[in-house]
Biopython code that builds the backbone (N, CA, C, O; Angstrom):
import numpy as np
from Bio.PDB.StructureBuilder import StructureBuilder

atoms = [
    (1, "MET", "N", (-17.029, -30.076, 23.704)),
    (1, "MET", "CA", (-16.009, -29.867, 22.698)),
    (1, "MET", "C", (-14.927, -30.913, 22.926)),
    (1, "MET", "O", (-14.417, -31.066, 24.036)),
    (2, "SER", "N", (-14.585, -31.627, 21.868)),
    (2, "SER", "CA", (-13.577, -32.670, 22.015)),
    (2, "SER", "C", (-12.197, -32.071, 22.250)),
    (2, "SER", "O", (-11.924, -30.934, 21.864)),
    (3, "LYS", "N", (-11.340, -32.846, 22.883)),
    (3, "LYS", "CA", (-9.995, -32.356, 23.203)),
    (3, "LYS", "C", (-9.187, -32.091, 21.947)),
    (3, "LYS", "O", (-8.420, -31.129, 21.897)),
    (4, "ILE", "N", (-9.343, -32.920, 20.943)),
    (4, "ILE", "CA", (-8.590, -32.731, 19.691)),
    (4, "ILE", "C", (-9.025, -31.439, 19.017)),
    (4, "ILE", "O", (-8.187, -30.669, 18.548)),
    (5, "PHE", "N", (-10.328, -31.201, 18.966)),
    (5, "PHE", "CA", (-10.813, -29.979, 18.337)),
    (5, "PHE", "C", (-10.357, -28.752, 19.121)),
    (5, "PHE", "O", (-9.981, -27.739, 18.531)),
    (6, "ALA", "N", (-10.389, -28.841, 20.445)),
    (6, "ALA", "CA", (-9.939, -27.721, 21.271)),
    (6, "ALA", "C", (-8.464, -27.421, 21.013)),
    (6, "ALA", "O", (-8.074, -26.257, 20.930)),
    (7, "MET", "N", (-7.661, -28.443, 20.889)),
    (7, "MET", "CA", (-6.239, -28.239, 20.615)),
    (7, "MET", "C", (-6.034, -27.614, 19.230)),
    (7, "MET", "O", (-5.170, -26.754, 19.060)),
    (8, "LEU", "N", (-6.817, -28.040, 18.255)),
    (8, "LEU", "CA", (-6.714, -27.460, 16.918)),
    (8, "LEU", "C", (-7.085, -25.984, 16.928)),
    (8, "LEU", "O", (-6.445, -25.181, 16.249)),
    (9, "VAL", "N", (-8.103, -25.620, 17.685)),
    (9, "VAL", "CA", (-8.501, -24.221, 17.790)),
    (9, "VAL", "C", (-7.378, -23.401, 18.425)),
    (9, "VAL", "O", (-7.047, -22.316, 17.946)),
    (10, "VAL", "N", (-6.802, -23.921, 19.494)),
    (10, "VAL", "CA", (-5.724, -23.202, 20.177)),
    (10, "VAL", "C", (-4.518, -23.036, 19.271)),
    (10, "VAL", "O", (-3.949, -21.947, 19.191)),
    (11, "VAL", "N", (-4.120, -24.106, 18.585)),
    (11, "VAL", "CA", (-2.961, -24.035, 17.687)),
    (11, "VAL", "C", (-3.234, -23.092, 16.521)),
    (11, "VAL", "O", (-2.368, -22.303, 16.146)),
    (12, "GLY", "N", (-4.424, -23.169, 15.951)),
    (12, "GLY", "CA", (-4.770, -22.282, 14.833)),
    (12, "GLY", "C", (-4.811, -20.823, 15.246)),
    (12, "GLY", "O", (-4.317, -19.956, 14.525)),
    (13, "ALA", "N", (-5.393, -20.549, 16.393)),
    (13, "ALA", "CA", (-5.461, -19.165, 16.865)),
    (13, "ALA", "C", (-4.075, -18.620, 17.178)),
    (13, "ALA", "O", (-3.777, -17.459, 16.894)),
    (14, "THR", "N", (-3.238, -19.453, 17.758)),
    (14, "THR", "CA", (-1.872, -19.025, 18.056)),
    (14, "THR", "C", (-1.110, -18.743, 16.771)),
    (14, "THR", "O", (-0.383, -17.754, 16.681)),
    (15, "ALA", "N", (-1.273, -19.596, 15.791)),
    (15, "ALA", "CA", (-0.567, -19.409, 14.524)),
    (15, "ALA", "C", (-1.006, -18.126, 13.822)),
    (15, "ALA", "O", (-0.167, -17.377, 13.323)),
    (16, "VAL", "N", (-2.291, -17.871, 13.779)),
    (16, "VAL", "CA", (-2.785, -16.676, 13.114)),
    (16, "VAL", "C", (-2.430, -15.423, 13.903)),
    (16, "VAL", "O", (-2.089, -14.398, 13.313)),
    (17, "ALA", "N", (-2.506, -15.490, 15.219)),
    (17, "ALA", "CA", (-2.142, -14.332, 16.032)),
    (17, "ALA", "C", (-0.667, -13.995, 15.865)),
    (17, "ALA", "O", (-0.274, -12.837, 16.010)),
    (18, "GLY", "N", (0.133, -14.975, 15.567)),
    (18, "GLY", "CA", (1.555, -14.745, 15.340)),
    (18, "GLY", "C", (1.841, -14.052, 14.018)),
    (18, "GLY", "O", (2.953, -13.567, 13.808)),
    (19, "CYS", "N", (0.871, -13.997, 13.134)),
    (19, "CYS", "CA", (1.063, -13.367, 11.822)),
    (19, "CYS", "C", (1.051, -11.843, 11.889)),
    (19, "CYS", "O", (1.230, -11.186, 10.864)),
    (20, "THR", "N", (0.850, -11.283, 13.041)),
    (20, "THR", "CA", (0.762, -9.830, 13.175)),
    (20, "THR", "C", (2.091, -9.213, 13.586)),
    (20, "THR", "O", (2.113, -8.094, 14.099)),
    (21, "GLN", "N", (3.177, -9.901, 13.376)),
    (21, "GLN", "CA", (4.472, -9.437, 13.847)),
    (21, "GLN", "C", (4.886, -8.106, 13.245)),
    (21, "GLN", "O", (5.557, -7.326, 13.921)),
    (22, "GLY", "N", (4.523, -7.819, 12.032)),
    (22, "GLY", "CA", (4.942, -6.596, 11.373)),
    (22, "GLY", "C", (4.268, -5.338, 11.888)),
    (22, "GLY", "O", (4.725, -4.236, 11.585)),
    (23, "ILE", "N", (3.175, -5.470, 12.671)),
    (23, "ILE", "CA", (2.441, -4.284, 13.109)),
    (23, "ILE", "C", (2.548, -4.045, 14.610)),
    (23, "ILE", "O", (1.867, -3.163, 15.135)),
    (24, "ASN", "N", (3.378, -4.802, 15.312)),
    (24, "ASN", "CA", (3.586, -4.660, 16.744)),
    (24, "ASN", "C", (2.262, -4.685, 17.507)),
    (24, "ASN", "O", (1.878, -3.681, 18.107)),
    (25, "PRO", "N", (1.554, -5.827, 17.491)),
    (25, "PRO", "CA", (0.234, -5.919, 18.113)),
    (25, "PRO", "C", (0.304, -5.981, 19.634)),
    (25, "PRO", "O", (1.315, -6.371, 20.216)),
    (26, "THR", "N", (-0.785, -5.590, 20.249)),
    (26, "THR", "CA", (-0.916, -5.698, 21.700)),
    (26, "THR", "C", (-1.572, -7.039, 22.033)),
    (26, "THR", "O", (-1.986, -7.776, 21.138)),
    (27, "ASP", "N", (-1.661, -7.344, 23.321)),
    (27, "ASP", "CA", (-2.351, -8.564, 23.739)),
    (27, "ASP", "C", (-3.815, -8.535, 23.298)),
    (27, "ASP", "O", (-4.377, -9.565, 22.926)),
    (28, "THR", "N", (-4.422, -7.360, 23.341)),
    (28, "THR", "CA", (-5.816, -7.229, 22.925)),
    (28, "THR", "C", (-5.983, -7.544, 21.446)),
    (28, "THR", "O", (-6.929, -8.230, 21.060)),
    (29, "ASP", "N", (-5.062, -7.045, 20.607)),
    (29, "ASP", "CA", (-5.124, -7.342, 19.175)),
    (29, "ASP", "C", (-5.040, -8.840, 18.931)),
    (29, "ASP", "O", (-5.836, -9.402, 18.179)),
    (30, "ARG", "N", (-4.068, -9.483, 19.575)),
    (30, "ARG", "CA", (-3.900, -10.929, 19.397)),
    (30, "ARG", "C", (-5.093, -11.699, 19.941)),
    (30, "ARG", "O", (-5.491, -12.710, 19.362)),
    (31, "ALA", "N", (-5.671, -11.238, 21.045)),
    (31, "ALA", "CA", (-6.846, -11.910, 21.608)),
    (31, "ALA", "C", (-8.044, -11.812, 20.669)),
    (31, "ALA", "O", (-8.779, -12.784, 20.496)),
    (32, "LEU", "N", (-8.241, -10.648, 20.065)),
    (32, "LEU", "CA", (-9.360, -10.484, 19.122)),
    (32, "LEU", "C", (-9.179, -11.351, 17.886)),
    (32, "LEU", "O", (-10.132, -11.961, 17.402)),
    (33, "ILE", "N", (-7.964, -11.403, 17.381)),
    (33, "ILE", "CA", (-7.698, -12.262, 16.222)),
    (33, "ILE", "C", (-7.919, -13.722, 16.587)),
    (33, "ILE", "O", (-8.550, -14.470, 15.839)),
    (34, "GLY", "N", (-7.398, -14.121, 17.735)),
    (34, "GLY", "CA", (-7.566, -15.503, 18.183)),
    (34, "GLY", "C", (-9.019, -15.868, 18.410)),
    (34, "GLY", "O", (-9.448, -16.969, 18.066)),
    (35, "ALA", "N", (-9.786, -14.941, 18.994)),
    (35, "ALA", "CA", (-11.208, -15.201, 19.224)),
    (35, "ALA", "C", (-11.953, -15.365, 17.906)),
    (35, "ALA", "O", (-12.833, -16.217, 17.786)),
    (36, "GLY", "N", (-11.601, -14.553, 16.926)),
    (36, "GLY", "CA", (-12.234, -14.692, 15.606)),
    (36, "GLY", "C", (-11.918, -16.018, 14.956)),
    (36, "GLY", "O", (-12.796, -16.666, 14.387)),
    (37, "VAL", "N", (-10.667, -16.421, 15.039)),
    (37, "VAL", "CA", (-10.267, -17.712, 14.467)),
    (37, "VAL", "C", (-10.949, -18.857, 15.215)),
    (37, "VAL", "O", (-11.450, -19.798, 14.600)),
    (38, "GLY", "N", (-10.962, -18.769, 16.544)),
    (38, "GLY", "CA", (-11.594, -19.825, 17.338)),
    (38, "GLY", "C", (-13.083, -19.948, 17.065)),
    (38, "GLY", "O", (-13.606, -21.056, 16.949)),
    (39, "ALA", "N", (-13.767, -18.816, 16.962)),
    (39, "ALA", "CA", (-15.209, -18.838, 16.688)),
    (39, "ALA", "C", (-15.493, -19.390, 15.298)),
    (39, "ALA", "O", (-16.431, -20.164, 15.110)),
    (40, "THR", "N", (-14.686, -18.993, 14.334)),
    (40, "THR", "CA", (-14.872, -19.492, 12.973)),
    (40, "THR", "C", (-14.620, -20.990, 12.894)),
    (40, "THR", "O", (-15.391, -21.722, 12.274)),
    (41, "ALA", "N", (-13.545, -21.443, 13.517)),
    (41, "ALA", "CA", (-13.236, -22.869, 13.503)),
    (41, "ALA", "C", (-14.320, -23.679, 14.196)),
    (41, "ALA", "O", (-14.675, -24.765, 13.738)),
    (42, "ALA", "N", (-14.843, -23.161, 15.290)),
    (42, "ALA", "CA", (-15.910, -23.861, 16.003)),
    (42, "ALA", "C", (-17.181, -23.922, 15.166)),
    (42, "ALA", "O", (-17.855, -24.951, 15.125)),
    (43, "HIS", "N", (-17.502, -22.827, 14.504)),
    (43, "HIS", "CA", (-18.701, -22.802, 13.662)),
    (43, "HIS", "C", (-18.581, -23.794, 12.511)),
    (43, "HIS", "O", (-19.513, -24.549, 12.232)),
    (44, "VAL", "N", (-17.448, -23.788, 11.856)),
    (44, "VAL", "CA", (-17.232, -24.708, 10.736)),
    (44, "VAL", "C", (-17.255, -26.155, 11.218)),
    (44, "VAL", "O", (-17.760, -27.038, 10.526)),
    (45, "GLY", "N", (-16.711, -26.391, 12.399)),
    (45, "GLY", "CA", (-16.677, -27.745, 12.952)),
    (45, "GLY", "C", (-17.967, -28.174, 13.620)),
    (45, "GLY", "O", (-18.068, -29.305, 14.095)),
    (46, "GLY", "N", (-18.960, -27.288, 13.665)),
    (46, "GLY", "CA", (-20.238, -27.627, 14.268)),
    (46, "GLY", "C", (-20.182, -27.694, 15.787)),
    (46, "GLY", "O", (-20.981, -28.396, 16.406)),
    (47, "LYS", "N", (-19.253, -26.977, 16.387)),
    (47, "LYS", "CA", (-19.090, -26.971, 17.839)),
    (47, "LYS", "C", (-19.631, -25.671, 18.422)),
    (47, "LYS", "O", (-20.176, -24.839, 17.697)),
    (48, "ASN", "N", (-19.483, -25.501, 19.713)),
    (48, "ASN", "CA", (-19.962, -24.312, 20.419)),
    (48, "ASN", "C", (-19.072, -23.120, 20.074)),
    (48, "ASN", "O", (-17.878, -23.124, 20.370)),
    (49, "VAL", "N", (-19.654, -22.109, 19.452)),
    (49, "VAL", "CA", (-18.904, -20.941, 18.982)),
    (49, "VAL", "C", (-18.338, -20.132, 20.155)),
    (49, "VAL", "O", (-17.227, -19.610, 20.065)),
    (50, "ILE", "N", (-19.081, -20.026, 21.232)),
    (50, "ILE", "CA", (-18.615, -19.255, 22.395)),
    (50, "ILE", "C", (-17.368, -19.907, 22.996)),
    (50, "ILE", "O", (-16.402, -19.218, 23.322)),
    (51, "LYS", "N", (-17.390, -21.210, 23.140)),
    (51, "LYS", "CA", (-16.220, -21.919, 23.673)),
    (51, "LYS", "C", (-15.028, -21.783, 22.726)),
    (51, "LYS", "O", (-13.895, -21.602, 23.172)),
    (52, "GLY", "N", (-15.279, -21.869, 21.440)),
    (52, "GLY", "CA", (-14.205, -21.707, 20.456)),
    (52, "GLY", "C", (-13.588, -20.324, 20.517)),
    (52, "GLY", "O", (-12.368, -20.177, 20.442)),
    (53, "ALA", "N", (-14.433, -19.307, 20.654)),
    (53, "ALA", "CA", (-13.927, -17.935, 20.753)),
    (53, "ALA", "C", (-13.131, -17.742, 22.032)),
    (53, "ALA", "O", (-12.102, -17.066, 22.027)),
    (54, "ALA", "N", (-13.594, -18.326, 23.125)),
    (54, "ALA", "CA", (-12.877, -18.201, 24.396)),
    (54, "ALA", "C", (-11.513, -18.869, 24.323)),
    (54, "ALA", "O", (-10.518, -18.297, 24.766)),
    (55, "LEU", "N", (-11.460, -20.071, 23.770)),
    (55, "LEU", "CA", (-10.178, -20.767, 23.629)),
    (55, "LEU", "C", (-9.237, -20.009, 22.696)),
    (55, "LEU", "O", (-8.054, -19.844, 22.993)),
    (56, "GLY", "N", (-9.769, -19.554, 21.575)),
    (56, "GLY", "CA", (-8.951, -18.815, 20.622)),
    (56, "GLY", "C", (-8.451, -17.498, 21.173)),
    (56, "GLY", "O", (-7.300, -17.120, 20.952)),
    (57, "GLY", "N", (-9.319, -16.794, 21.894)),
    (57, "GLY", "CA", (-8.913, -15.527, 22.495)),
    (57, "GLY", "C", (-7.816, -15.711, 23.527)),
    (57, "GLY", "O", (-6.862, -14.934, 23.581)),
    (58, "ALA", "N", (-7.956, -16.733, 24.334)),
    (58, "ALA", "CA", (-6.919, -17.007, 25.341)),
    (58, "ALA", "C", (-5.605, -17.386, 24.677)),
    (58, "ALA", "O", (-4.541, -16.929, 25.092)),
    (59, "ALA", "N", (-5.678, -18.219, 23.649)),
    (59, "ALA", "CA", (-4.455, -18.618, 22.950)),
    (59, "ALA", "C", (-3.786, -17.427, 22.283)),
    (59, "ALA", "O", (-2.562, -17.302, 22.319)),
    (60, "GLY", "N", (-4.572, -16.560, 21.679)),
    (60, "GLY", "CA", (-4.009, -15.388, 21.023)),
    (60, "GLY", "C", (-3.372, -14.418, 22.000)),
    (60, "GLY", "O", (-2.300, -13.873, 21.736)),
    (61, "ALA", "N", (-4.031, -14.206, 23.127)),
    (61, "ALA", "CA", (-3.513, -13.254, 24.111)),
    (61, "ALA", "C", (-2.250, -13.756, 24.785)),
    (61, "ALA", "O", (-1.376, -12.966, 25.141)),
    (62, "LEU", "N", (-2.152, -15.057, 24.963)),
    (62, "LEU", "CA", (-1.032, -15.626, 25.707)),
    (62, "LEU", "C", (0.099, -16.154, 24.839)),
    (62, "LEU", "O", (1.120, -16.597, 25.364)),
    (63, "CYS", "N", (-0.064, -16.115, 23.519)),
    (63, "CYS", "CA", (0.949, -16.734, 22.666)),
    (63, "CYS", "C", (2.314, -16.055, 22.783)),
    (63, "CYS", "O", (3.338, -16.724, 22.645)),
    (64, "ASP", "N", (2.352, -14.757, 23.030)),
    (64, "ASP", "CA", (3.656, -14.101, 23.177)),
    (64, "ASP", "C", (4.285, -14.374, 24.533)),
    (64, "ASP", "O", (5.505, -14.301, 24.677)),
    (65, "ASP", "N", (3.466, -14.686, 25.525)),
    (65, "ASP", "CA", (3.995, -14.990, 26.855)),
    (65, "ASP", "C", (4.771, -16.299, 26.878)),
    (65, "ASP", "O", (5.699, -16.464, 27.670)),
    (66, "VAL", "N", (4.390, -17.226, 26.009)),
    (66, "VAL", "CA", (5.111, -18.497, 25.919)),
    (66, "VAL", "C", (6.035, -18.527, 24.705)),
    (66, "VAL", "O", (6.536, -19.582, 24.316)),
    (67, "ARG", "N", (6.251, -17.354, 24.113)),
    (67, "ARG", "CA", (7.188, -17.130, 23.004)),
    (67, "ARG", "C", (6.865, -17.951, 21.751)),
    (67, "ARG", "O", (7.765, -18.461, 21.084)),
    (68, "LEU", "N", (5.553, -18.073, 21.436)),
    (68, "LEU", "CA", (5.158, -18.752, 20.210)),
    (68, "LEU", "C", (4.943, -17.783, 19.050)),
    (68, "LEU", "O", (5.028, -18.189, 17.891)),
    (69, "CYS", "N", (4.673, -16.533, 19.333)),
    (69, "CYS", "CA", (4.364, -15.590, 18.257)),
    (69, "CYS", "C", (5.186, -14.317, 18.379)),
    (69, "CYS", "O", (4.638, -13.216, 18.359)),
    (70, "GLN", "N", (6.473, -14.462, 18.502)),
    (70, "GLN", "CA", (7.348, -13.276, 18.581)),
    (70, "GLN", "C", (8.188, -13.174, 17.342)),
    (70, "GLN", "O", (8.988, -12.247, 17.214)),
]
sb = StructureBuilder()
sb.init_structure("model")
sb.init_model(0)
sb.init_chain("A")
sb.init_seg("    ")
for serial, (resi, resn, name, xyz) in enumerate(atoms, 1):
    if name == "N":
        sb.init_residue(resn, " ", resi, " ")
    sb.init_atom(name, np.array(xyz, "f"), 0.0, 1.0, " ", f" {name:<3s}", serial, name[0])
structure = sb.get_structure()
């Protein structure tokens, strides 16, 4: 997986996970959303879906820890 694509997956997953502000999501909720976005982006980009889901899930779960989705 190229570094640029990996960064796009992380940024996209973080952005989408941040859209759940109105429902007070948990880390698990954000991780699931991020994993879905990462897997979808990887599939569309013709990359490894498992790696995309892992990157997206990590970005979604950790986005509130670095204050990107609060």
